[in-house]
PDB file of N, CA, C and O in Angstrom:
ATOM      1  N   MET A   1     228.758 -42.336 -54.079  1.00  0.00           N
ATOM      2  CA  MET A   1     228.963 -40.375 -54.117  1.00  0.00           C
ATOM      3  C   MET A   1     228.199 -39.942 -56.306  1.00  0.00           C
ATOM      4  O   MET A   1     228.538 -40.067 -57.483  1.00  0.00           O
ATOM      5  N   ASP A   2     227.110 -39.448 -55.457  1.00  0.00           N
ATOM      6  CA  ASP A   2     227.091 -38.876 -57.099  1.00  0.00           C
ATOM      7  C   ASP A   2     227.485 -38.418 -58.046  1.00  0.00           C
ATOM      8  O   ASP A   2     227.691 -37.204 -58.059  1.00  0.00           O
ATOM      9  N   SER A   3     227.663 -38.967 -58.849  1.00  0.00           N
ATOM     10  CA  SER A   3     229.499 -37.541 -59.362  1.00  0.00           C
ATOM     11  C   SER A   3     229.087 -36.642 -59.861  1.00  0.00           C
ATOM     12  O   SER A   3     230.000 -35.975 -60.348  1.00  0.00           O
ATOM     13  N   SER A   4     227.168 -35.807 -60.179  1.00  0.00           N
ATOM     14  CA  SER A   4     227.320 -35.278 -61.043  1.00  0.00           C
ATOM     15  C   SER A   4     227.009 -33.762 -59.930  1.00  0.00           C
ATOM     16  O   SER A   4     226.956 -32.591 -60.308  1.00  0.00           O
ATOM     17  N   LEU A   5     226.838 -34.312 -58.450  1.00  0.00           N
ATOM     18  CA  LEU A   5     227.777 -33.110 -57.739  1.00  0.00           C
ATOM     19  C   LEU A   5     228.620 -32.387 -57.962  1.00  0.00           C
ATOM     20  O   LEU A   5     228.849 -31.303 -57.425  1.00  0.00           O
ATOM     21  N   PHE A   6     229.445 -33.166 -59.181  1.00  0.00           N
ATOM     22  CA  PHE A   6     230.796 -32.283 -59.057  1.00  0.00           C
ATOM     23  C   PHE A   6     230.679 -31.463 -60.579  1.00  0.00           C
ATOM     24  O   PHE A   6     231.685 -30.856 -60.946  1.00  0.00           O
ATOM     25  N   ASP A   7     228.709 -31.436 -61.994  1.00  0.00           N
ATOM     26  CA  ASP A   7     228.838 -31.497 -62.729  1.00  0.00           C
ATOM     27  C   ASP A   7     228.593 -29.388 -61.917  1.00  0.00           C
ATOM     28  O   ASP A   7     228.086 -29.172 -60.816  1.00  0.00           O
ATOM     29  N   TYR A   8     229.208 -28.077 -63.037  1.00  0.00           N
ATOM     30  CA  TYR A   8     229.105 -27.259 -63.127  1.00  0.00           C
ATOM     31  C   TYR A   8     229.903 -26.248 -64.113  1.00  0.00           C
ATOM     32  O   TYR A   8     231.108 -26.056 -63.950  1.00  0.00           O
ATOM     33  N   HIS A   9     229.448 -25.854 -64.754  1.00  0.00           N
ATOM     34  CA  HIS A   9     229.097 -24.377 -65.919  1.00  0.00           C
ATOM     35  C   HIS A   9     230.584 -23.911 -66.103  1.00  0.00           C
ATOM     36  O   HIS A   9     230.641 -22.690 -65.954  1.00  0.00           O
ATOM     37  N   LEU A  10     231.880 -24.503 -66.392  1.00  0.00           N
ATOM     38  CA  LEU A  10     233.100 -23.098 -67.337  1.00  0.00           C
ATOM     39  C   LEU A  10     232.615 -23.254 -68.078  1.00  0.00           C
ATOM     40  O   LEU A  10     232.028 -24.147 -68.688  1.00  0.00           O
ATOM     41  N   PRO A  11     233.165 -20.855 -68.134  1.00  0.00           N
ATOM     42  CA  PRO A  11     232.607 -20.934 -69.626  1.00  0.00           C
ATOM     43  C   PRO A  11     234.714 -21.135 -69.816  1.00  0.00           C
ATOM     44  O   PRO A  11     235.752 -20.966 -69.175  1.00  0.00           O
ATOM     45  N   THR A  12     234.046 -21.741 -71.590  1.00  0.00           N
ATOM     46  CA  THR A  12     235.647 -22.259 -72.443  1.00  0.00           C
ATOM     47  C   THR A  12     237.002 -21.133 -72.551  1.00  0.00           C
ATOM     48  O   THR A  12     238.044 -21.430 -73.135  1.00  0.00           O
ATOM     49  N   ALA A  13     236.729 -19.609 -71.775  1.00  0.00           N
ATOM     50  CA  ALA A  13     237.065 -18.523 -71.974  1.00  0.00           C
ATOM     51  C   ALA A  13     238.690 -19.186 -70.841  1.00  0.00           C
ATOM     52  O   ALA A  13     239.916 -19.155 -70.945  1.00  0.00           O
ATOM     53  N   ARG A  14     237.535 -19.777 -69.729  1.00  0.00           N
ATOM     54  CA  ARG A  14     238.230 -19.857 -68.225  1.00  0.00           C
ATOM     55  C   ARG A  14     239.179 -20.536 -68.504  1.00  0.00           C
ATOM     56  O   ARG A  14     240.205 -20.420 -67.833  1.00  0.00           O
ATOM     57  N   ILE A  15     239.104 -21.523 -69.669  1.00  0.00           N
ATOM     58  CA  ILE A  15     240.048 -22.700 -69.562  1.00  0.00           C
ATOM     59  C   ILE A  15     241.857 -22.144 -69.798  1.00  0.00           C
ATOM     60  O   ILE A  15     242.202 -21.007 -70.120  1.00  0.00           O
ATOM     61  N   ALA A  16     242.613 -23.117 -69.574  1.00  0.00           N
ATOM     62  CA  ALA A  16     243.766 -22.463 -69.886  1.00  0.00           C
ATOM     63  C   ALA A  16     243.705 -23.038 -71.034  1.00  0.00           C
ATOM     64  O   ALA A  16     243.235 -24.148 -70.785  1.00  0.00           O
ATOM     65  N   GLN A  17     243.966 -22.930 -72.574  1.00  0.00           N
ATOM     66  CA  GLN A  17     245.131 -22.649 -73.749  1.00  0.00           C
ATOM     67  C   GLN A  17     246.488 -23.761 -73.677  1.00  0.00           C
ATOM     68  O   GLN A  17     246.432 -24.878 -74.191  1.00  0.00           O
ATOM     69  N   GLU A  18     247.436 -23.348 -73.103  1.00  0.00           N
ATOM     70  CA  GLU A  18     248.901 -23.632 -72.579  1.00  0.00           C
ATOM     71  C   GLU A  18     248.425 -22.621 -71.329  1.00  0.00           C
ATOM     72  O   GLU A  18     247.683 -21.740 -70.894  1.00  0.00           O
ATOM     73  N   PRO A  19     250.278 -24.190 -71.035  1.00  0.00           N
ATOM     74  CA  PRO A  19     250.710 -23.796 -69.906  1.00  0.00           C
ATOM     75  C   PRO A  19     251.560 -22.331 -69.314  1.00  0.00           C
ATOM     76  O   PRO A  19     252.078 -21.407 -69.941  1.00  0.00           O
ATOM     77  N   ALA A  20     251.467 -22.532 -68.200  1.00  0.00           N
ATOM     78  CA  ALA A  20     251.850 -20.899 -68.050  1.00  0.00           C
ATOM     79  C   ALA A  20     253.618 -21.474 -67.783  1.00  0.00           C
ATOM     80  O   ALA A  20     254.098 -22.518 -67.340  1.00  0.00           O
ATOM     81  N   ALA A  21     254.496 -19.554 -68.572  1.00  0.00           N
ATOM     82  CA  ALA A  21     255.723 -19.265 -69.148  1.00  0.00           C
ATOM     83  C   ALA A  21     256.452 -20.170 -68.174  1.00  0.00           C
ATOM     84  O   ALA A  21     257.021 -21.224 -68.458  1.00  0.00           O
ATOM     85  N   GLN A  22     256.328 -19.489 -66.753  1.00  0.00           N
ATOM     86  CA  GLN A  22     256.887 -20.278 -65.610  1.00  0.00           C
ATOM     87  C   GLN A  22     255.619 -22.009 -64.714  1.00  0.00           C
ATOM     88  O   GLN A  22     254.405 -22.101 -64.538  1.00  0.00           O
ATOM     89  N   ARG A  23     256.580 -22.809 -64.474  1.00  0.00           N
ATOM     90  CA  ARG A  23     255.259 -23.268 -64.926  1.00  0.00           C
ATOM     91  C   ARG A  23     254.515 -23.169 -63.083  1.00  0.00           C
ATOM     92  O   ARG A  23     253.330 -23.227 -62.754  1.00  0.00           O
ATOM     93  N   ASP A  24     255.406 -23.052 -62.446  1.00  0.00           N
ATOM     94  CA  ASP A  24     255.842 -22.764 -60.898  1.00  0.00           C
ATOM     95  C   ASP A  24     254.901 -21.618 -60.365  1.00  0.00           C
ATOM     96  O   ASP A  24     254.625 -21.446 -59.178  1.00  0.00           O
ATOM     97  N   ALA A  25     254.403 -20.778 -61.540  1.00  0.00           N
ATOM     98  CA  ALA A  25     253.728 -19.675 -61.616  1.00  0.00           C
ATOM     99  C   ALA A  25     252.716 -20.137 -61.228  1.00  0.00           C
ATOM    100  O   ALA A  25     252.381 -19.914 -60.064  1.00  0.00           O
ATOM    101  N   SER A  26     251.838 -20.994 -62.147  1.00  0.00           N
ATOM    102  CA  SER A  26     250.437 -21.523 -62.145  1.00  0.00           C
ATOM    103  C   SER A  26     249.956 -21.411 -61.114  1.00  0.00           C
ATOM    104  O   SER A  26     250.570 -21.711 -60.091  1.00  0.00           O
ATOM    105  N   ARG A  27     248.647 -20.921 -61.108  1.00  0.00           N
ATOM    106  CA  ARG A  27     247.451 -20.163 -60.360  1.00  0.00           C
ATOM    107  C   ARG A  27     247.446 -21.635 -59.885  1.00  0.00           C
ATOM    108  O   ARG A  27     247.267 -22.612 -60.613  1.00  0.00           O
ATOM    109  N   LEU A  28     247.688 -21.645 -58.455  1.00  0.00           N
ATOM    110  CA  LEU A  28     246.658 -22.535 -57.089  1.00  0.00           C
ATOM    111  C   LEU A  28     245.678 -22.076 -55.971  1.00  0.00           C
ATOM    112  O   LEU A  28     245.994 -20.999 -55.465  1.00  0.00           O
ATOM    113  N   MET A  29     244.376 -22.760 -55.400  1.00  0.00           N
ATOM    114  CA  MET A  29     243.147 -22.891 -54.825  1.00  0.00           C
ATOM    115  C   MET A  29     243.215 -23.862 -53.780  1.00  0.00           C
ATOM    116  O   MET A  29     243.005 -25.068 -53.914  1.00  0.00           O
ATOM    117  N   VAL A  30     243.586 -23.132 -52.507  1.00  0.00           N
ATOM    118  CA  VAL A  30     244.112 -23.693 -51.646  1.00  0.00           C
ATOM    119  C   VAL A  30     242.263 -23.734 -50.786  1.00  0.00           C
ATOM    120  O   VAL A  30     241.506 -22.797 -50.529  1.00  0.00           O
ATOM    121  N   VAL A  31     242.133 -24.945 -50.606  1.00  0.00           N
ATOM    122  CA  VAL A  31     240.720 -25.345 -49.296  1.00  0.00           C
ATOM    123  C   VAL A  31     240.674 -25.310 -48.225  1.00  0.00           C
ATOM    124  O   VAL A  31     240.583 -26.461 -47.798  1.00  0.00           O
ATOM    125  N   ASP A  32     240.685 -24.561 -47.418  1.00  0.00           N
ATOM    126  CA  ASP A  32     240.749 -24.899 -46.810  1.00  0.00           C
ATOM    127  C   ASP A  32     240.522 -26.635 -45.199  1.00  0.00           C
ATOM    128  O   ASP A  32     241.011 -27.765 -45.234  1.00  0.00           O
ATOM    129  N   ARG A  33     240.366 -26.522 -45.012  1.00  0.00           N
ATOM    130  CA  ARG A  33     239.239 -28.097 -45.297  1.00  0.00           C
ATOM    131  C   ARG A  33     237.655 -27.409 -43.958  1.00  0.00           C
ATOM    132  O   ARG A  33     236.444 -27.245 -44.111  1.00  0.00           O
ATOM    133  N   LYS A  34     238.571 -27.227 -42.844  1.00  0.00           N
ATOM    134  CA  LYS A  34     237.931 -26.887 -41.353  1.00  0.00           C
ATOM    135  C   LYS A  34     237.057 -25.851 -41.507  1.00  0.00           C
ATOM    136  O   LYS A  34     235.831 -25.952 -41.515  1.00  0.00           O
ATOM    137  N   THR A  35     238.008 -24.374 -41.689  1.00  0.00           N
ATOM    138  CA  THR A  35     236.762 -22.943 -42.137  1.00  0.00           C
ATOM    139  C   THR A  35     236.958 -23.206 -43.246  1.00  0.00           C
ATOM    140  O   THR A  35     237.648 -22.199 -43.403  1.00  0.00           O
ATOM    141  N   ARG A  36     236.981 -23.642 -44.159  1.00  0.00           N
ATOM    142  CA  ARG A  36     235.987 -23.117 -45.648  1.00  0.00           C
ATOM    143  C   ARG A  36     236.692 -22.349 -46.454  1.00  0.00           C
ATOM    144  O   ARG A  36     236.793 -22.295 -47.680  1.00  0.00           O
ATOM    145  N   GLN A  37     237.530 -21.313 -44.909  1.00  0.00           N
ATOM    146  CA  GLN A  37     238.165 -20.424 -46.486  1.00  0.00           C
ATOM    147  C   GLN A  37     239.620 -21.265 -47.244  1.00  0.00           C
ATOM    148  O   GLN A  37     240.671 -21.879 -47.063  1.00  0.00           O
ATOM    149  N   ILE A  38     238.317 -20.493 -48.526  1.00  0.00           N
ATOM    150  CA  ILE A  38     239.475 -20.128 -49.575  1.00  0.00           C
ATOM    151  C   ILE A  38     240.900 -19.077 -49.916  1.00  0.00           C
ATOM    152  O   ILE A  38     240.862 -17.864 -49.713  1.00  0.00           O
ATOM    153  N   THR A  39     242.138 -19.809 -50.470  1.00  0.00           N
ATOM    154  CA  THR A  39     242.598 -18.988 -50.680  1.00  0.00           C
ATOM    155  C   THR A  39     243.826 -19.323 -51.688  1.00  0.00           C
ATOM    156  O   THR A  39     244.819 -20.021 -51.479  1.00  0.00           O
ATOM    157  N   HIS A  40     243.458 -18.635 -52.796  1.00  0.00           N
ATOM    158  CA  HIS A  40     244.707 -17.845 -53.713  1.00  0.00           C
ATOM    159  C   HIS A  40     245.783 -18.077 -54.240  1.00  0.00           C
ATOM    160  O   HIS A  40     246.100 -16.897 -54.388  1.00  0.00           O
ATOM    161  N   THR A  41     247.086 -18.933 -54.882  1.00  0.00           N
ATOM    162  CA  THR A  41     248.511 -17.879 -54.336  1.00  0.00           C
ATOM    163  C   THR A  41     249.564 -19.020 -55.606  1.00  0.00           C
ATOM    164  O   THR A  41     249.228 -18.480 -56.660  1.00  0.00           O
ATOM    165  N   THR A  42     250.132 -19.689 -55.847  1.00  0.00           N
ATOM    166  CA  THR A  42     251.056 -19.896 -57.096  1.00  0.00           C
ATOM    167  C   THR A  42     251.128 -21.366 -56.506  1.00  0.00           C
ATOM    168  O   THR A  42     250.696 -21.714 -55.407  1.00  0.00           O
ATOM    169  N   PHE A  43     251.935 -22.385 -57.717  1.00  0.00           N
ATOM    170  CA  PHE A  43     251.626 -23.246 -57.529  1.00  0.00           C
ATOM    171  C   PHE A  43     253.056 -23.660 -56.376  1.00  0.00           C
ATOM    172  O   PHE A  43     253.283 -24.693 -55.746  1.00  0.00           O
ATOM    173  N   ALA A  44     254.046 -21.967 -56.493  1.00  0.00           N
ATOM    174  CA  ALA A  44     255.450 -22.479 -56.190  1.00  0.00           C
ATOM    175  C   ALA A  44     255.489 -22.284 -54.574  1.00  0.00           C
ATOM    176  O   ALA A  44     256.621 -22.213 -54.095  1.00  0.00           O
ATOM    177  N   GLN A  45     254.513 -22.200 -53.777  1.00  0.00           N
ATOM    178  CA  GLN A  45     253.579 -22.354 -52.986  1.00  0.00           C
ATOM    179  C   GLN A  45     253.601 -22.773 -52.640  1.00  0.00           C
ATOM    180  O   GLN A  45     254.237 -22.649 -51.593  1.00  0.00           O
ATOM    181  N   ILE A  46     252.867 -24.091 -52.990  1.00  0.00           N
ATOM    182  CA  ILE A  46     252.104 -25.786 -52.454  1.00  0.00           C
ATOM    183  C   ILE A  46     252.904 -25.641 -51.006  1.00  0.00           C
ATOM    184  O   ILE A  46     252.405 -25.001 -50.081  1.00  0.00           O
ATOM    185  N   GLY A  47     254.566 -26.488 -50.868  1.00  0.00           N
ATOM    186  CA  GLY A  47     254.375 -27.019 -49.881  1.00  0.00           C
ATOM    187  C   GLY A  47     254.785 -25.932 -48.772  1.00  0.00           C
ATOM    188  O   GLY A  47     255.746 -25.988 -48.005  1.00  0.00           O
ATOM    189  N   ASP A  48     253.654 -24.769 -48.903  1.00  0.00           N
ATOM    190  CA  ASP A  48     252.700 -24.758 -47.214  1.00  0.00           C
ATOM    191  C   ASP A  48     251.930 -25.103 -46.568  1.00  0.00           C
ATOM    192  O   ASP A  48     251.694 -25.233 -45.367  1.00  0.00           O
ATOM    193  N   HIS A  49     251.144 -25.398 -48.275  1.00  0.00           N
ATOM    194  CA  HIS A  49     250.265 -25.866 -47.399  1.00  0.00           C
ATOM    195  C   HIS A  49     249.946 -27.352 -47.574  1.00  0.00           C
ATOM    196  O   HIS A  49     249.133 -27.995 -48.238  1.00  0.00           O
ATOM    197  N   LEU A  50     250.906 -27.626 -46.718  1.00  0.00           N
ATOM    198  CA  LEU A  50     251.215 -29.074 -46.896  1.00  0.00           C
ATOM    199  C   LEU A  50     251.460 -29.270 -45.963  1.00  0.00           C
ATOM    200  O   LEU A  50     251.633 -28.309 -45.213  1.00  0.00           O
ATOM    201  N   PRO A  51     251.641 -30.792 -45.389  1.00  0.00           N
ATOM    202  CA  PRO A  51     251.492 -31.855 -43.880  1.00  0.00           C
ATOM    203  C   PRO A  51     252.789 -31.215 -44.032  1.00  0.00           C
ATOM    204  O   PRO A  51     253.308 -30.537 -44.919  1.00  0.00           O
ATOM    205  N   ALA A  52     253.186 -31.684 -42.778  1.00  0.00           N
ATOM    206  CA  ALA A  52     254.955 -31.473 -42.595  1.00  0.00           C
ATOM    207  C   ALA A  52     255.740 -32.569 -42.577  1.00  0.00           C
ATOM    208  O   ALA A  52     256.968 -32.589 -42.667  1.00  0.00           O
ATOM    209  N   ASN A  53     254.368 -34.260 -42.355  1.00  0.00           N
ATOM    210  CA  ASN A  53     255.520 -35.201 -43.082  1.00  0.00           C
ATOM    211  C   ASN A  53     254.799 -36.123 -44.451  1.00  0.00           C
ATOM    212  O   ASN A  53     254.702 -37.342 -44.592  1.00  0.00           O
ATOM    213  N   CYS A  54     254.518 -35.403 -45.027  1.00  0.00           N
ATOM    214  CA  CYS A  54     253.673 -34.805 -46.447  1.00  0.00           C
ATOM    215  C   CYS A  54     255.205 -34.695 -47.045  1.00  0.00           C
ATOM    216  O   CYS A  54     256.143 -34.092 -46.525  1.00  0.00           O
ATOM    217  N   ALA A  55     255.204 -35.716 -48.732  1.00  0.00           N
ATOM    218  CA  ALA A  55     256.594 -36.111 -49.135  1.00  0.00           C
ATOM    219  C   ALA A  55     255.463 -35.304 -50.797  1.00  0.00           C
ATOM    220  O   ALA A  55     254.367 -35.780 -51.092  1.00  0.00           O
ATOM    221  N   LEU A  56     256.163 -34.002 -51.651  1.00  0.00           N
ATOM    222  CA  LEU A  56     255.596 -34.615 -52.805  1.00  0.00           C
ATOM    223  C   LEU A  56     257.061 -34.452 -53.933  1.00  0.00           C
ATOM    224  O   LEU A  56     257.852 -33.533 -53.722  1.00  0.00           O
ATOM    225  N   LEU A  57     257.285 -35.403 -55.069  1.00  0.00           N
ATOM    226  CA  LEU A  57     257.712 -35.975 -56.210  1.00  0.00           C
ATOM    227  C   LEU A  57     257.391 -35.331 -57.279  1.00  0.00           C
ATOM    228  O   LEU A  57     256.260 -35.013 -57.647  1.00  0.00           O
ATOM    229  N   SER A  58     259.185 -34.984 -58.181  1.00  0.00           N
ATOM    230  CA  SER A  58     258.509 -34.563 -59.120  1.00  0.00           C
ATOM    231  C   SER A  58     259.179 -35.933 -60.400  1.00  0.00           C
ATOM    232  O   SER A  58     260.076 -36.774 -60.341  1.00  0.00           O
ATOM    233  N   GLN A  59     258.484 -35.657 -61.118  1.00  0.00           N
ATOM    234  CA  GLN A  59     259.705 -36.667 -62.018  1.00  0.00           C
ATOM    235  C   GLN A  59     260.565 -36.720 -62.647  1.00  0.00           C
ATOM    236  O   GLN A  59     261.016 -37.814 -62.985  1.00  0.00           O
TER     237      GLN A  59
END
């Protein structure tokens, strides 16, 4: 795969300079691969978007 397919312009003002005060409040974009629907949510809701047999480990 040509990695240049992933090149895009991202304005500096859109790059987070520090983490969210509450880490699980970080923004999360979810893409449904079947429908190509995009949903904007927070990382606290990530479990709603993972398969039932998936494990998410924290350090």
